[in-house]
Kinemage of the C-alpha trace (Angstrom):
@kinemage 1
@onewidth
@group {chain A} dominant
@subgroup {mainchain}
@vectorlist {calphas} color= white
{ca met a 1} P 22.548 -18.649 -6.146
{ca leu a 2} L 22.625 -15.131 -7.486
{ca leu a 3} L 24.469 -14.642 -10.769
{ca val a 4} L 24.624 -10.830 -10.494
{ca asp a 5} L 26.394 -8.545 -8.036
{ca thr a 6} L 24.080 -7.475 -5.215
{ca tyr a 7} L 24.128 -6.029 -1.743
{ca val a 8} L 21.750 -6.130 1.205
{ca gly a 9} L 20.404 -2.836 2.512
{ca pro a 10} L 17.425 -1.209 4.242
{ca ser a 11} L 14.195 -1.809 2.320
{ca leu a 12} L 11.041 0.256 2.160
{ca ile a 13} L 9.165 -3.024 1.667
{ca glu a 14} L 10.245 -4.873 4.811
{ca gly a 15} L 13.393 -4.818 6.926
{ca val a 16} L 16.234 -5.428 4.509
{ca gly a 17} L 16.204 -6.258 0.832
{ca val a 18} L 18.511 -7.172 -2.035
{ca phe a 19} L 19.702 -4.388 -4.313
{ca ala a 20} L 21.393 -4.582 -7.696
{ca ala a 21} L 25.051 -3.542 -7.467
{ca glu a 22} L 25.189 -3.378 -11.270
{ca pro a 23} L 22.668 -2.733 -14.035
{ca ile a 24} L 20.652 -5.841 -14.930
{ca ala a 25} L 19.169 -6.185 -18.414
{ca lys a 26} L 15.617 -7.316 -19.124
{ca gly a 27} L 15.662 -11.075 -19.743
{ca gln a 28} L 18.992 -11.571 -17.960
{ca arg a 29} L 19.171 -14.670 -15.795
{ca ile a 30} L 19.888 -13.443 -12.278
{ca ser a 31} L 19.917 -16.717 -10.344
{ca arg a 32} L 20.076 -20.464 -10.646
{ca phe a 33} L 19.765 -23.400 -8.303
{ca glu a 34} L 23.278 -24.546 -7.481
{ca pro a 35} L 23.208 -27.873 -5.594
{ca glu a 36} L 26.775 -27.397 -4.332
{ca phe a 37} L 25.798 -24.051 -2.812
{ca asp a 38} L 22.047 -23.827 -2.156
{ca arg a 39} L 20.399 -26.163 0.331
{ca leu a 40} L 17.517 -28.573 -0.093
{ca ile a 41} L 16.495 -29.540 3.425
{ca pro a 42} L 14.358 -32.675 3.906
{ca met a 43} L 10.961 -31.831 5.440
{ca ala a 44} L 11.636 -34.417 8.166
{ca asp a 45} L 14.761 -32.454 9.212
{ca tyr a 46} L 12.790 -29.205 9.170
{ca leu a 47} L 9.988 -30.698 11.279
{ca ser a 48} L 12.445 -31.998 13.890
{ca ala a 49} L 14.584 -28.835 13.977
{ca pro a 50} L 14.933 -26.878 17.225
{ca pro a 51} L 12.676 -23.791 17.477
{ca his a 52} L 15.406 -21.223 16.684
{ca leu a 53} L 16.375 -23.029 13.459
{ca lys a 54} L 12.745 -23.613 12.495
{ca ser a 55} L 12.084 -19.878 12.948
{ca leu a 56} L 14.977 -19.020 10.614
{ca leu a 57} L 13.733 -21.472 7.983
{ca asp a 58} L 10.134 -20.227 8.313
{ca arg a 59} L 11.352 -16.742 7.404
{ca tyr a 60} L 13.961 -17.490 4.725
{ca ala a 61} L 13.128 -20.881 3.203
{ca phe a 62} L 10.164 -22.120 1.200
{ca pro a 63} L 8.725 -25.458 0.110
{ca his a 64} L 10.396 -26.557 -3.115
{ca pro a 65} L 7.577 -26.597 -5.718
{ca lys a 66} L 9.133 -29.429 -7.720
{ca arg a 67} L 10.250 -31.522 -4.743
{ca pro a 68} L 7.540 -31.426 -2.041
{ca asp a 69} L 9.587 -33.449 0.446
{ca phe a 70} L 12.131 -30.615 0.681
{ca ile a 71} L 12.341 -26.966 1.604
{ca phe a 72} L 14.668 -24.677 -0.331
{ca tyr a 73} L 17.103 -22.463 1.609
{ca glu a 74} L 19.318 -20.096 -0.340
{ca val a 75} L 22.471 -19.186 1.541
{ca asp a 76} L 23.434 -16.049 -0.403
{ca asn a 77} L 21.674 -12.672 -0.645
{ca cys a 78} L 18.839 -14.298 -2.588
{ca arg a 79} L 17.115 -15.195 0.687
{ca phe a 80} L 16.605 -11.464 1.354
{ca ile a 81} L 14.671 -10.732 -1.873
{ca asn a 82} L 11.345 -9.169 -0.891
{ca his a 83} L 7.892 -9.820 -2.287
{ca ala a 84} L 6.184 -7.295 -4.564
{ca ala a 85} L 2.810 -7.427 -6.281
{ca ala a 86} L 4.483 -6.009 -9.413
{ca pro a 87} L 7.978 -7.576 -9.199
{ca asn a 88} L 10.961 -6.853 -11.426
{ca thr a 89} L 11.960 -10.540 -11.652
{ca asp a 90} L 10.283 -13.799 -12.618
{ca phe a 91} L 10.848 -16.865 -10.444
{ca ser a 92} L 8.084 -19.031 -11.924
{ca asp a 93} L 10.916 -21.530 -12.438
{ca pro a 94} L 12.415 -21.659 -8.912
{ca asp a 95} L 15.659 -22.960 -10.398
{ca ala a 96} L 16.221 -19.863 -12.571
{ca gly a 97} L 15.214 -16.260 -11.823
{ca val a 98} L 15.040 -13.812 -14.747
{ca ala a 99} L 14.758 -10.000 -14.880
{ca leu a 100} L 11.339 -8.921 -16.205
{ca arg a 101} L 12.652 -5.466 -17.097
{ca asp a 102} L 15.857 -3.477 -16.875
{ca ile a 103} L 16.886 -3.078 -13.235
{ca ala a 104} L 19.111 -0.117 -12.385
{ca ala a 105} L 22.125 -0.346 -10.089
{ca gly a 106} L 20.879 0.572 -6.619
{ca glu a 107} L 17.310 -0.631 -7.301
{ca glu a 108} L 15.742 -3.251 -5.041
{ca ile a 109} L 15.283 -6.660 -6.653
{ca thr a 110} L 11.793 -8.051 -5.987
{ca cys a 111} L 9.811 -11.157 -6.841
{ca asp a 112} L 6.287 -12.535 -6.444
{ca tyr a 113} L 6.489 -15.190 -3.737
{ca ala a 114} L 3.255 -16.754 -4.983
{ca gln a 115} L 5.117 -17.922 -8.112
{ca phe a 116} L 6.954 -20.541 -6.075
{ca tyr a 117} L 5.237 -20.574 -2.682
{ca ser a 118} L 1.474 -21.020 -2.998
{ca asp a 119} L 0.777 -20.785 0.758
{ca tyr a 120} L 2.830 -17.617 1.322
{ca glu a 121} L 1.257 -15.098 3.706
{ca leu a 122} L 2.353 -11.458 3.662
{ca leu a 123} L 4.027 -10.051 6.755
{ca ala a 124} L 2.319 -7.078 8.407
{ca pro a 125} L 4.673 -4.443 6.840
{ca glu a 126} L 4.093 -5.918 3.371
{ca ile a 127} L 0.314 -5.855 3.838
{ca glu a 128} L 0.496 -2.159 4.764
{ca leu a 129} L 2.621 -1.362 1.687
{ca gln a 130} L 0.188 -3.184 -0.589
{ca arg a 131} L -2.677 -1.160 0.905
{ca lys a 132} L -0.741 2.016 0.046
{ca gly a 133} L -0.147 0.748 -3.483
{ca ala a 134} L 3.628 0.414 -3.183
């Protein structure tokens, strides 16, 4: 669950992204796992889900690194945070994201998916951006 004001908008990285609606200070905690709000979905439920739901979860959920029998689905804007090779947040603890540097209002919030999802594969638009050095 995000702890800062954000909005979803067009992203140069891929599709849509999450943008800071307020300045965020370096070191500020921007998210936390909130069991009453965020969803931990048992892998068995994911595996038996109909194709349309599985497709949604494949795009917006990830295996929980601390609880391998579950996938983690965030229901707020957090699920739209895009990957960056040089992110402005740290999600090495999937239960608490922190700003790595000051983030200006209007700036896209990014993270390194590999910090919490070891088998993550870049989507085609992200691969092209990384080739260009973005």
